[in-house]
KOLVO-334190 format. One record per residue: x, y, z of N, C-alpha, C in turn; residue number from 1. Coordinates in Angstrom, 3 decimals, decimal comma. Atoms other than C-alpha are relative to their C-alpha. Layout:
// KOLVO-334190
[r [X Y Z] [X Y Z] [X Y Z] NUM];
...
***
This chain:
// KOLVO-334190
[r [-1,099 -0,323 0,905] [42,207 62,837 7,386] [1,262 -0,800 0,348] 1];
[r [-1,175 0,760 -0,408] [44,956 61,192 9,435] [-0,164 -1,484 -0,304] 2];
[r [0,254 1,400 0,321] [43,288 57,817 8,915] [0,284 -0,281 -1,469] 3];
[r [-0,268 0,155 1,431] [43,465 58,308 5,142] [1,500 0,006 -0,270] 4];
[r [-1,449 -0,061 0,197] [47,135 59,248 5,354] [0,671 -1,290 0,458] 5];
[r [-0,552 1,271 -0,483] [47,891 56,153 7,418] [-0,298 -1,139 -0,973] 6];
[r [0,394 1,022 0,968] [46,117 54,144 4,734] [0,785 0,107 -1,306] 7];
[r [-0,831 -0,132 1,188] [48,545 55,457 2,103] [-0,435 1,074 -0,974] 8];
[r [0,409 -1,113 0,855] [46,628 58,379 0,600] [0,997 1,147 0,148] 9];
[r [-0,829 -1,209 -0,041] [48,791 61,380 -0,322] [-0,933 1,187 -0,166] 10];
[r [0,968 -1,088 -0,048] [46,849 64,521 0,586] [0,741 1,328 0,102] 11];
[r [-0,623 -1,337 0,018] [47,784 68,124 -0,146] [-0,987 1,026 0,556] 12];
[r [0,823 -1,071 -0,534] [46,447 71,031 1,878] [0,053 1,224 -0,895] 13];
[r [0,082 -1,187 0,846] [45,264 74,007 -0,195] [-0,558 1,147 0,837] 14];
[r [0,438 -1,114 -0,850] [45,040 77,342 1,686] [-1,376 0,533 -0,403] 15];
[r [1,347 -0,564 0,128] [41,474 78,608 2,145] [-0,933 -0,858 -0,865] 16];
[r [0,862 0,866 0,811] [40,121 75,720 0,039] [-0,214 -1,380 0,614] 17];
[r [0,147 1,315 -0,599] [40,713 72,572 2,040] [1,109 -0,941 -0,410] 18];
[r [-0,993 1,027 0,302] [42,460 69,386 0,988] [-0,292 -0,645 -1,347] 19];
[r [0,119 0,678 1,285] [43,113 67,583 -2,279] [0,789 -1,303 0,056] 20];
[r [-0,701 1,285 0,048] [43,958 63,892 -2,692] [0,851 -0,053 -1,265] 21];
[r [-0,947 0,020 1,120] [47,062 63,651 -4,883] [0,109 -1,393 -0,599] 22];
[r [-0,080 1,374 0,510] [47,277 59,864 -5,151] [-0,687 -0,956 0,959] 23];
[r [0,722 1,020 -0,750] [45,400 56,768 -4,020] [0,881 -1,232 0,147] 24];
[r [-0,800 1,215 -0,181] [47,051 53,667 -2,549] [-0,603 -1,167 -0,781] 25];
[r [0,458 1,193 0,713] [46,839 50,494 -4,643] [0,000 -1,173 0,970] 26];
[r [0,102 1,016 -1,032] [45,735 48,297 -1,762] [-1,462 -0,156 0,371] 27];
[r [1,355 0,192 -0,495] [42,622 46,905 -0,164] [-0,122 0,528 1,419] 28];
[r [0,345 -0,442 -1,348] [41,081 48,589 2,860] [-1,440 0,475 -0,044] 29];
[r [1,345 -0,563 -0,028] [37,737 49,905 4,005] [-0,051 1,296 -0,802] 30];
[r [-0,011 -1,291 0,673] [38,737 53,334 2,676] [0,099 -0,118 -1,514] 31];
[r [-0,192 0,070 1,450] [39,935 52,291 -0,782] [-1,198 -0,625 -0,707] 32];
[r [1,211 0,554 0,606] [36,760 50,285 -1,388] [-1,139 1,013 0,059] 33];
[r [1,129 -0,917 -0,151] [34,337 52,891 -0,054] [0,195 1,315 -0,738] 34];
[r [-0,239 -1,267 0,701] [36,027 55,883 -1,699] [-0,385 -0,176 -1,477] 35];
[r [0,475 0,123 1,372] [34,067 56,201 -4,953] [-0,996 -1,126 -0,208] 36];
[r [0,965 1,091 0,122] [31,737 53,270 -4,216] [-1,393 0,578 -0,241] 37];
[r [1,293 -0,543 0,406] [28,417 53,954 -5,944] [-1,121 -0,974 0,354] 38];
[r [1,106 0,839 -0,468] [25,958 51,973 -3,814] [-0,755 0,720 1,103] 39];
[r [0,831 -0,597 -1,056] [23,145 52,838 -1,433] [0,149 -0,744 1,321] 40];
[r [-0,034 0,793 -1,230] [23,436 49,963 1,048] [1,046 -1,109 -0,019] 41];
[r [-0,951 1,108 0,072] [25,801 47,278 -0,208] [1,432 0,511 0,159] 42];
[r [-1,371 -0,431 -0,240] [29,298 47,696 1,194] [0,120 1,284 0,789] 43];
[r [-0,091 -1,186 -0,845] [28,410 50,642 3,393] [0,643 -0,330 1,342] 44];
[r [-0,793 0,465 -1,148] [29,845 48,565 6,228] [0,926 -1,099 -0,500] 45];
[r [-1,004 0,915 0,537] [33,074 46,752 5,371] [0,903 -0,480 1,126] 46];
[r [-0,993 0,580 -0,901] [35,196 44,387 7,437] [1,132 -0,515 -0,879] 47];
[r [-1,161 0,388 0,810] [38,671 44,061 5,917] [1,030 -0,711 0,874] 48];
[r [-1,043 0,746 -0,689] [41,267 41,498 6,964] [1,202 -0,160 -0,927] 49];
[r [-1,202 0,274 0,789] [44,865 41,293 5,797] [0,109 -1,479 -0,312] 50];
[r [-0,038 1,447 0,176] [44,722 37,534 6,310] [-1,028 -0,620 0,934] 51];
[r [0,978 0,703 -0,815] [42,020 35,205 7,562] [-0,164 -1,411 -0,542] 52];
[r [0,232 1,361 0,489] [41,038 31,569 7,330] [-0,980 0,021 -1,162] 53];
[r [1,034 -0,060 1,032] [37,886 32,309 5,322] [-0,926 1,178 0,279] 54];
[r [0,950 -1,100 -0,185] [35,718 35,383 4,771] [-1,386 -0,541 0,313] 55];
[r [1,290 0,606 -0,313] [32,735 33,021 4,942] [-0,174 -0,195 1,502] 56];
[r [0,057 0,234 -1,442] [33,544 32,113 8,536] [-0,285 1,292 0,755] 57];
[r [0,200 -1,288 -0,671] [33,795 35,740 9,610] [-1,393 0,539 -0,285] 58];
[r [1,323 -0,512 0,367] [30,614 36,669 7,723] [-1,099 -0,709 0,781] 59];
[r [0,993 0,732 -0,806] [28,637 33,919 9,483] [-0,008 0,512 1,441] 60];
[r [-0,082 -0,490 -1,375] [29,885 35,123 12,860] [-0,639 1,380 0,129] 61];
[r [0,567 -1,352 -0,030] [28,983 38,732 12,064] [-1,519 -0,036 -0,181] 62];
[r [1,441 0,091 0,256] [25,566 37,758 10,707] [-0,743 -0,475 1,243] 63];
[r [0,642 0,501 -1,212] [24,739 35,798 13,860] [0,017 1,029 1,115] 64];
[r [-0,066 -1,076 -0,992] [25,789 38,851 15,877] [-0,834 1,211 -0,404] 65];
[r [0,914 -1,075 0,388] [23,316 41,022 13,966] [0,525 0,965 -1,043] 66];
[r [-0,540 -0,890 1,031] [25,417 42,510 11,154] [-1,092 0,419 -0,977] 67];
[r [1,026 -0,560 0,873] [23,374 44,718 8,845] [0,007 -0,649 -1,384] 68];
[r [0,149 0,386 1,393] [22,073 43,682 5,449] [0,949 0,849 -0,857] 69];
[r [-0,927 -0,723 0,864] [24,736 44,595 2,898] [1,410 0,109 0,539] 70];
[r [-1,363 0,030 -0,533] [27,751 44,145 5,174] [0,859 -0,922 -0,861] 71];
[r [-0,898 0,872 0,747] [30,763 42,735 3,336] [1,259 -0,276 0,810] 72];
[r [-1,274 0,396 -0,595] [33,856 40,893 4,513] [0,957 -0,268 -1,153] 73];
[r [-0,962 0,154 1,087] [36,939 41,095 2,308] [1,389 -0,206 0,596] 74];
[r [-1,343 0,302 -0,511] [40,472 39,769 2,758] [1,029 0,066 -1,122] 75];
[r [-1,112 0,074 0,944] [43,834 40,126 1,062] [0,381 -1,452 -0,263] 76];
[r [-0,430 1,400 0,092] [44,442 36,437 1,727] [-0,903 -0,870 0,859] 77];
[r [0,669 1,016 -0,794] [42,559 33,361 2,872] [0,934 -1,195 0,151] 78];
[r [-0,874 1,152 -0,226] [44,502 30,555 4,482] [-0,760 -1,315 -0,057] 79];
[r [0,819 1,217 0,092] [41,588 28,109 4,372] [-1,269 0,311 -0,786] 80];
[r [1,139 -0,308 0,847] [39,367 29,360 1,575] [-0,694 -1,274 -0,446] 81];
[r [0,744 1,201 0,350] [36,608 26,982 0,580] [-1,030 0,288 -1,079] 82];
[r [1,054 -0,052 0,987] [34,238 26,258 -2,267] [-1,108 -0,946 0,398] 83];
[r [1,077 0,938 -0,276] [31,259 23,969 -2,579] [0,552 -1,335 0,481] 84];
[r [-0,337 1,322 -0,525] [31,347 20,641 -0,723] [1,350 0,006 0,723] 85];
[r [-1,229 -0,175 -0,780] [34,250 21,988 1,383] [1,280 -0,197 -0,813] 86];
[r [-1,211 0,054 0,811] [36,646 21,916 -1,551] [0,869 1,219 0,310] 87];
[r [-0,918 -1,109 -0,286] [39,747 24,044 -0,967] [-0,005 0,996 -1,150] 88];
[r [-0,130 -1,059 1,011] [40,062 27,375 -2,772] [1,294 0,738 0,289] 89];
[r [-1,293 -0,643 -0,183] [43,585 28,724 -3,249] [-0,173 1,513 -0,111] 90];
[r [0,263 -1,441 -0,074] [43,433 32,390 -2,202] [1,283 0,756 0,299] 91];
[r [-1,325 -0,594 -0,195] [46,877 33,914 -2,712] [-0,088 1,471 0,387] 92];
[r [0,014 -1,336 -0,597] [47,734 37,174 -0,951] [0,110 1,098 -1,058] 93];
[r [-0,030 -1,162 0,855] [46,906 40,328 -2,850] [-0,204 -0,270 -1,475] 94];
[r [0,102 0,363 1,407] [46,153 38,484 -6,075] [-1,441 -0,139 -0,497] 95];
[r [1,372 0,242 0,433] [42,385 38,092 -6,089] [-1,020 0,691 0,873] 96];
[r [1,105 -0,500 -0,808] [38,996 39,040 -4,725] [-0,525 -1,146 0,842] 97];
[r [0,490 0,988 -0,965] [38,112 37,045 -1,617] [-1,006 0,733 0,877] 98];
[r [1,038 -0,901 -0,481] [34,793 38,463 -0,520] [-1,252 -0,778 0,391] 99];
[r [1,285 0,580 -0,391] [31,614 37,521 1,352] [-1,001 1,124 0,271] 100];
[r [1,083 -0,952 -0,190] [28,298 39,389 1,324] [-0,982 -0,548 1,023] 101];
[r [1,049 0,383 -0,944] [25,791 39,310 4,177] [-1,302 0,638 -0,456] 102];
[r [1,299 -0,480 0,471] [22,198 39,577 2,977] [-1,099 -0,523 0,905] 103];
[r [1,172 0,413 -0,777] [18,869 39,411 4,746] [-1,235 0,173 -0,894] 104];
[r [1,083 -0,160 0,979] [16,418 38,900 1,860] [-1,350 -0,455 0,538] 105];
[r [1,364 0,365 -0,394] [12,667 38,819 2,421] [-0,580 -0,935 -1,056] 106];
[r [0,472 1,022 0,923] [12,213 35,668 0,331] [-0,089 -1,324 0,752] 107];
[r [0,110 1,313 -0,620] [11,291 32,083 1,142] [1,306 -0,773 -0,170] 108];
[r [-1,281 0,714 0,055] [14,221 29,740 1,876] [0,232 -0,784 -1,284] 109];
[r [-0,213 0,815 1,193] [13,623 27,566 -1,195] [0,422 0,833 -1,213] 110];
[r [-0,425 -0,871 1,091] [14,343 30,582 -3,393] [1,446 0,477 0,140] 111];
[r [-1,374 -0,461 -0,236] [17,800 31,195 -1,894] [0,985 -0,434 -1,092] 112];
[r [-0,933 0,370 1,071] [19,618 29,172 -4,621] [-0,028 0,945 -1,207] 113];
[r [0,075 -0,963 1,095] [18,407 31,784 -7,097] [1,020 1,122 0,177] 114];
[r [-0,995 -1,037 -0,254] [20,818 34,198 -5,414] [1,372 -0,407 -0,539] 115];
[r [-1,256 0,460 0,591] [23,716 32,036 -6,617] [0,033 0,350 -1,482] 116];
[r [0,063 -0,318 1,422] [22,578 32,458 -10,209] [0,029 1,513 -0,236] 117];
[r [-0,079 -1,461 0,085] [22,033 36,175 -9,645] [1,457 0,444 0,089] 118];
[r [-1,403 -0,364 -0,193] [25,608 36,447 -8,384] [0,837 -0,376 -1,220] 119];
[r [-0,740 0,442 1,181] [26,902 34,467 -11,361] [-0,190 0,959 -1,163] 120];
[r [0,222 -0,948 1,092] [25,264 36,862 -13,820] [0,715 1,324 0,265] 121];
[r [-0,724 -1,228 -0,349] [26,773 39,797 -11,934] [1,490 -0,147 -0,312] 122];
[r [-1,423 0,214 0,274] [30,285 38,323 -12,103] [0,255 -0,046 -1,495] 123];
[r [-0,174 0,097 1,452] [29,850 37,480 -15,778] [-0,087 1,385 -0,642] 124];
[r [0,149 -1,347 0,553] [28,687 41,033 -16,501] [1,250 0,845 0,247] 125];
[r [-1,181 -0,807 -0,346] [31,598 42,677 -14,669] [1,219 -0,456 -0,793] 126];
[r [-1,151 0,525 0,732] [34,154 40,384 -16,321] [-0,122 0,286 -1,491] 127];
[r [0,178 -0,278 1,424] [32,642 40,871 -19,778] [0,313 1,451 -0,332] 128];
[r [-0,322 -1,412 0,233] [33,060 44,632 -19,381] [1,497 0,236 -0,126] 129];
[r [-1,451 -0,094 0,168] [36,810 43,979 -19,281] [0,427 -0,416 -1,402] 130];
[r [-0,312 0,447 1,344] [36,603 42,613 -22,811] [0,168 -1,502 -0,133] 131];
[r [-0,105 1,451 0,023] [36,528 38,912 -21,915] [-1,378 -0,613 -0,243] 132];
[r [1,257 0,700 0,251] [33,861 36,281 -22,672] [-0,190 -1,108 1,042] 133];
[r [0,206 1,001 -1,049] [32,913 34,518 -19,431] [-1,295 -0,782 -0,220] 134];
[r [1,205 0,813 0,037] [30,378 31,711 -19,131] [-0,254 -0,580 1,387] 135];
[r [0,402 0,567 -1,281] [28,464 30,281 -16,182] [-0,115 -1,511 -0,147] 136];
[r [0,103 1,455 -0,048] [28,963 26,597 -15,445] [-0,744 -0,385 1,270] 137];
[r [0,821 0,387 -1,148] [26,339 25,074 -13,185] [0,841 -0,698 1,067] 138];
[r [0,957 -1,016 -0,425] [25,997 25,747 -10,409] [0,641 1,327 0,379] 139];
[r [-0,565 -1,198 -0,640] [28,546 28,310 -9,344] [1,371 0,407 -0,532] 140];
[r [-1,330 -0,316 0,528] [31,628 28,596 -11,577] [-0,086 0,978 -1,168] 141];
[r [-0,139 -0,889 1,143] [32,679 31,337 -13,978] [1,201 -0,491 -0,816] 142];
[r [-0,991 0,611 0,881] [34,621 29,962 -16,950] [0,432 0,990 -1,072] 143];
[r [-0,554 -0,781 1,103] [36,916 31,801 -19,354] [0,942 -0,911 -0,774] 144];
[r [-0,838 0,868 0,828] [38,473 29,902 -22,256] [0,151 -1,404 0,595] 145];
[r [0,073 1,371 -0,530] [37,413 26,595 -20,676] [0,759 -0,201 1,307] 146];
[r [-0,671 0,103 -1,287] [39,166 27,373 -17,391] [-0,743 0,826 1,047] 147];
[r [0,720 -0,669 -1,073] [37,739 28,394 -14,033] [0,737 1,257 0,455] 148];
[r [-0,573 -1,274 -0,439] [38,313 32,028 -13,100] [-0,624 0,497 1,297] 149];
[r [0,692 -0,483 -1,197] [35,790 32,538 -10,294] [-0,992 -1,044 0,476] 150];
[r [0,966 0,919 -0,583] [33,508 30,656 -7,943] [-0,878 0,699 1,016] 151];
[r [0,997 -0,569 -0,908] [30,493 31,323 -5,754] [-0,411 -1,069 1,006] 152];
[r [0,472 0,907 -1,045] [29,475 29,743 -2,451] [-1,108 0,700 0,780] 153];
[r [1,141 -0,586 -0,690] [26,008 30,498 -1,077] [-0,396 -0,885 1,184] 154];
[r [0,382 0,702 -1,223] [25,165 29,512 2,496] [-1,032 0,848 0,740] 155];
[r [1,013 -0,785 -0,716] [22,273 30,488 4,718] [-0,377 -0,645 1,322] 156];
[r [0,633 0,477 -1,221] [20,652 30,159 8,095] [-1,472 0,378 -0,099] 157];
[r [1,419 -0,261 0,205] [16,891 29,797 7,929] [-0,855 -0,906 0,858] 158];
[r [1,037 0,837 -0,574] [13,774 28,469 9,552] [-0,861 -0,508 -1,154] 159];
[r [0,791 0,638 1,049] [11,072 26,618 7,641] [-0,533 1,003 -1,018] 160];
[r [0,619 -0,958 0,910] [9,482 29,732 6,174] [0,640 1,377 0,051] 161];
[r [-0,635 -1,312 -0,129] [11,966 32,513 6,905] [1,515 -0,115 -0,022] 162];
[r [-1,459 -0,067 0,044] [15,564 33,298 6,028] [0,485 0,978 1,064] 163];
[r [-0,613 -0,918 -0,956] [17,587 34,759 8,879] [1,105 0,806 -0,681] 164];
[r [-1,008 -0,703 0,794] [20,535 35,582 6,640] [0,562 -0,942 -1,054] 165];
[r [-0,726 0,725 1,049] [22,400 34,516 3,518] [1,400 0,579 -0,080] 166];
[r [-1,383 -0,430 0,237] [26,172 34,662 3,070] [0,413 -0,508 -1,379] 167];
[r [-0,457 0,360 1,344] [27,418 34,709 -0,511] [1,494 0,253 -0,081] 168];
[r [-1,443 -0,112 0,152] [31,112 34,006 -0,913] [0,384 0,074 -1,465] 169];
[r [-0,456 -0,208 1,367] [32,852 35,194 -4,064] [1,524 -0,071 -0,023] 170];
[r [-1,444 0,072 0,208] [36,336 34,197 -5,152] [0,313 0,219 -1,466] 171];
[r [-0,383 -0,292 1,383] [37,857 35,695 -8,301] [1,519 0,038 -0,098] 172];
[r [-1,427 -0,084 0,292] [41,360 35,020 -9,571] [0,229 1,240 -0,867] 173];
[r [-0,162 -1,275 0,707] [42,483 38,496 -10,615] [1,404 0,162 -0,564] 174];
[r [-1,341 -0,365 0,473] [46,219 39,150 -10,795] [1,031 -1,123 0,092] 175];
[r [-0,950 1,108 -0,016] [47,752 35,680 -10,616] [0,617 -0,209 -1,386] 176];
[r [-0,619 0,552 1,199] [50,267 34,576 -13,203] [-0,182 -1,510 0,069] 177];
[r [0,194 1,444 0,002] [50,248 30,916 -14,185] [0,802 -0,669 1,106] 178];
[r [-0,831 0,608 -1,042] [53,052 30,191 -11,711] [-0,509 0,301 1,402] 179];
[r [0,623 -0,262 -1,303] [51,017 31,728 -8,874] [-1,029 -1,060 0,353] 180];
[r [1,019 1,026 -0,233] [48,454 28,947 -9,294] [0,672 -1,316 0,355] 181];
[r [-0,567 1,313 -0,321] [49,093 25,547 -7,702] [0,143 -0,853 -1,263] 182];
[r [-0,286 0,807 1,183] [50,582 23,115 -10,209] [-1,177 -0,897 -0,366] 183];
[r [1,069 0,967 0,255] [47,670 20,715 -9,815] [-1,242 0,604 -0,641] 184];
[r [1,177 -0,609 0,632] [45,136 23,270 -11,105] [0,363 0,909 -1,179] 185];
[r [-0,406 -0,913 1,063] [47,177 25,138 -13,710] [-0,661 -0,301 -1,341] 186];
[r [0,642 0,345 1,274] [45,472 23,256 -16,539] [-1,518 0,170 0,028] 187];
[r [1,452 -0,171 -0,079] [41,941 23,940 -15,264] [-0,409 1,360 0,568] 188];
[r [0,301 -1,308 -0,595] [42,194 27,416 -13,676] [0,717 1,105 -0,756] 189];
[r [-0,612 -1,156 0,628] [42,976 30,875 -14,961] [-0,266 1,232 0,863] 190];
[r [0,248 -1,263 -0,691] [42,952 34,515 -13,837] [-0,311 1,066 -1,042] 191];
[r [0,280 -1,100 0,921] [41,831 37,795 -15,341] [1,291 0,536 -0,612] 192];
[r [-1,280 -0,478 0,524] [45,475 38,840 -15,687] [0,537 -0,926 -1,085] 193];
[r [-0,467 0,953 1,010] [46,369 35,666 -17,571] [-0,757 0,213 -1,310] 194];
[r [0,823 -0,150 1,205] [43,487 36,249 -19,984] [0,170 1,364 -0,662] 195];
[r [-0,121 -1,361 0,543] [43,968 40,010 -20,387] [1,433 0,413 -0,307] 196];
[r [-1,414 -0,367 0,092] [47,766 40,076 -20,167] [0,264 1,376 0,599] 197];
[r [-0,240 -1,242 -0,735] [47,541 43,016 -17,781] [-0,579 -0,123 1,400] 198];
[r [0,476 0,011 -1,387] [47,064 43,644 -14,068] [-1,185 0,934 0,164] 199];
[r [1,176 -0,807 -0,293] [43,905 45,105 -12,605] [0,082 0,539 1,426] 200];
[r [0,081 -0,562 -1,348] [43,216 47,313 -9,572] [-1,169 -0,680 0,705] 201];
[r [1,008 0,850 -0,626] [41,342 44,993 -7,231] [-1,099 0,816 0,678] 202];
[r [1,023 -0,800 -0,685] [39,565 47,711 -5,217] [-1,018 0,548 -0,997] 203];
[r [0,919 -0,520 1,023] [38,081 49,178 -8,420] [-0,903 -1,102 -0,523] 204];
[r [0,804 1,129 0,462] [36,909 45,754 -9,535] [-1,071 -0,355 1,027] 205];
[r [0,979 0,249 -1,062] [35,212 45,219 -6,167] [-1,120 1,043 -0,049] 206];
[r [1,013 -1,047 0,094] [33,433 48,559 -6,535] [-0,987 -0,273 -1,134] 207];
[r [0,878 0,315 1,135] [32,079 47,553 -9,953] [-0,901 -1,186 0,332] 208];
[r [0,764 1,180 -0,374] [30,977 44,195 -8,587] [-1,129 0,368 0,966] 209];
[r [1,005 -0,370 -0,996] [29,148 45,721 -5,605] [-1,108 0,847 -0,621] 210];
[r [0,990 -0,855 0,647] [27,435 48,353 -7,729] [-0,951 -0,814 -0,875] 211];
[r [0,822 0,836 0,867] [26,211 45,791 -10,253] [-0,866 -0,965 0,811] 212];
[r [0,761 0,930 -0,838] [25,149 43,345 -7,539] [-1,196 0,698 0,628] 213];
[r [1,104 -0,717 -0,637] [23,060 45,948 -5,720] [-1,130 0,243 -0,996] 214];
[r [1,001 -0,258 1,037] [21,269 46,848 -8,958] [-0,790 -1,268 -0,322] 215];
[r [0,669 1,251 0,373] [20,521 43,211 -9,901] [-0,797 -0,575 1,167] 216];
[r [0,701 0,506 -1,186] [19,535 42,272 -6,341] [-1,327 0,729 0,187] 217];
[r [1,226 -0,769 -0,169] [16,989 45,080 -6,128] [-1,034 -0,375 -1,065] 218];
[r [0,913 0,451 1,048] [15,512 43,998 -9,471] [-0,602 -1,356 0,358] 219];
[r [0,446 1,334 -0,394] [15,302 40,430 -8,194] [-1,046 0,072 1,102] 220];
[r [0,946 -0,124 -1,105] [13,546 41,439 -4,967] [-1,317 0,604 -0,482] 221];
[r [1,209 -0,683 0,461] [11,088 43,679 -6,816] [-0,782 -0,803 -1,033] 222];
[r [0,687 0,611 1,137] [10,341 41,642 -9,939] [0,119 -1,525 -0,053] 223];
[r [-0,128 1,440 -0,017] [11,423 38,088 -9,114] [1,117 -0,519 -0,890] 224];
[r [-1,122 0,659 0,672] [13,742 35,598 -10,776] [-0,018 0,161 -1,514] 225];
[r [0,087 -0,092 1,456] [12,491 36,195 -14,332] [1,024 0,975 -0,573] 226];
[r [-0,959 -0,994 0,497] [14,703 39,266 -14,686] [1,412 -0,563 -0,038] 227];
[r [-1,312 0,643 -0,003] [17,743 37,144 -13,809] [0,051 -1,084 -1,064] 228];
[r [0,063 1,108 0,947] [16,658 34,198 -15,938] [0,219 0,472 -1,428] 229];
[r [-0,149 -0,529 1,356] [16,559 36,394 -19,020] [1,456 0,189 -0,397] 230];
[r [-1,420 -0,215 0,281] [20,314 36,969 -18,706] [0,797 -1,302 -0,064] 231];
[r [-0,743 1,241 -0,124] [21,218 33,307 -18,294] [0,232 -0,706 -1,331] 232];
[r [-0,060 0,771 1,236] [20,562 31,975 -21,781] [1,315 0,117 -0,755] 233];
[r [-1,210 -0,203 0,793] [23,555 33,505 -23,507] [1,277 -0,282 0,796] 234];
[r [-1,180 0,172 -0,849] [25,888 32,847 -20,538] [0,205 -1,448 0,444] 235];
[r [0,015 1,353 -0,579] [25,098 29,191 -19,764] [0,809 -0,988 -0,823] 236];
[r [-0,640 1,132 0,681] [27,332 26,230 -20,582] [-0,200 -1,250 0,857] 237];
***
């Protein structure tokens, strides 16, 4: 209870009944993500950082130290966020989702790239539920109105016939205004706030993403890539 209060929850004690949460903090933490999270295994262990170089770096370190399948690393800010081919990813503080998932899938290494497409369909689904029309641009970008809103970076450690772990990095521009974006990318990047003209609660968006990912991942493991492929046709550009 004291941990929740320190995290910014306002809690009222009710005689002979217990406690009631009066208000929730609009911030990222292990508590605000897990409170109301509807998953069985994904995000049941969360590492949250106020600021870090890259959630990918931390996730790799945790995975090599034996972190459980479904562990996530999330940060308010990345000072050295990265995309494919070591391209920089601008990760402004408190404005987006900077998240890495640790997975230990029982699939052959050559099938790991399919997890990138799975993740792309999950992001597209979550964003479309906001009333927007996202599209997937090969191999790992989510596009809204011809501008990039999100990206995916999939990395793994494997032997010839066995995956030790996969780390999937997800970056979503959520609450940036146009002036929050670096000048050099303002004509090619966007955010959910720019497109919707309203701010979003990042912890709630993460919960929706994790719930949808767990569902699609389990389908993929059970039935294979065909279930993911069926969703790609209408989303591909």
